[in-house]
Wavefront OBJ file of the C-alpha trace (Angstrom):
o trace
v 9.440 7.759 -2.466
v 6.983 6.366 -5.234
v 5.281 3.138 -4.871
v 6.649 0.367 -7.230
v 5.362 -2.996 -8.516
v 7.259 -4.941 -6.081
v 5.511 -3.235 -3.156
v 1.771 -4.161 -4.427
v 3.397 -7.646 -4.920
v 4.487 -7.674 -1.259
v 1.284 -6.307 -0.113
v -0.704 -8.777 -2.582
v 1.383 -11.608 -0.994
v 0.707 -10.342 2.895
v -2.956 -10.225 2.278
v -3.000 -13.952 0.912
v -1.077 -15.230 4.013
v -2.566 -12.869 6.493
v 0.873 -11.083 7.676
v 0.243 -8.568 9.879
v 3.407 -6.331 8.869
v 4.889 -5.486 5.420
v 7.965 -3.709 5.065
v 8.581 -1.966 1.362
v 11.685 -1.799 -0.459
v 12.545 2.164 0.998
v 12.089 0.796 4.761
v 8.556 2.169 5.158
v 6.442 -0.647 7.239
v 2.877 -1.168 7.376
v 0.931 -2.819 10.249
v -2.211 -4.360 9.431
v -5.014 -2.857 11.280
v -7.795 -4.786 9.444
v -8.136 -6.496 6.213
v -10.703 -3.600 4.645
v -7.497 -1.243 5.502
v -4.914 -3.304 3.819
v -7.343 -3.706 0.739
v -7.576 -0.110 0.509
v -3.801 0.449 0.747
v -3.432 -2.292 -1.963
v -6.133 -0.447 -4.135
v -4.570 3.027 -3.520
v -0.886 1.596 -4.649
v -2.381 -0.524 -7.458
v -3.841 2.987 -8.783
v -0.545 4.727 -8.293
v 1.369 1.812 -10.180
v -1.196 1.823 -13.103
v -0.894 5.272 -13.357
v 2.568 5.447 -13.524
v 2.916 2.882 -16.360
v 1.026 5.184 -18.561
v 2.807 8.215 -17.618
v 0.386 10.104 -15.373
v 0.972 10.953 -11.650
v -1.595 10.512 -8.755
v -0.586 11.819 -5.426
v -2.836 10.477 -2.479
v -2.448 9.960 1.669
v -3.658 7.375 3.721
v -3.791 8.047 7.458
v -5.523 7.786 10.775
v -7.144 10.612 12.917
v -7.422 9.961 16.405
v -9.218 11.752 18.817
v -9.250 11.725 22.758
l 1 2 3 4 5 6 7 8 9 10 11 12 13 14 15 16 17 18 19 20 21 22 23 24 25 26 27 28 29 30 31 32 33 34 35 36 37 38 39 40 41 42 43 44 45 46 47 48 49 50 51 52 53 54 55 56 57 58 59 60 61 62 63 64 65 66 67 68
């Protein structure tokens, strides 16, 4: 499912009030690892939402790599 303006708004609100977890409309949950992680996710969503509003599509993935 694509990111929406509502998702971006929820993430912005979470950044402002120091919420530790955000649930999006489609059921996805994001737990805050650090403010930098949340800002990076917010910027990625803003790029996708902005691109959707002008008719282009951006696909990106955010993840973590854990090594043992």
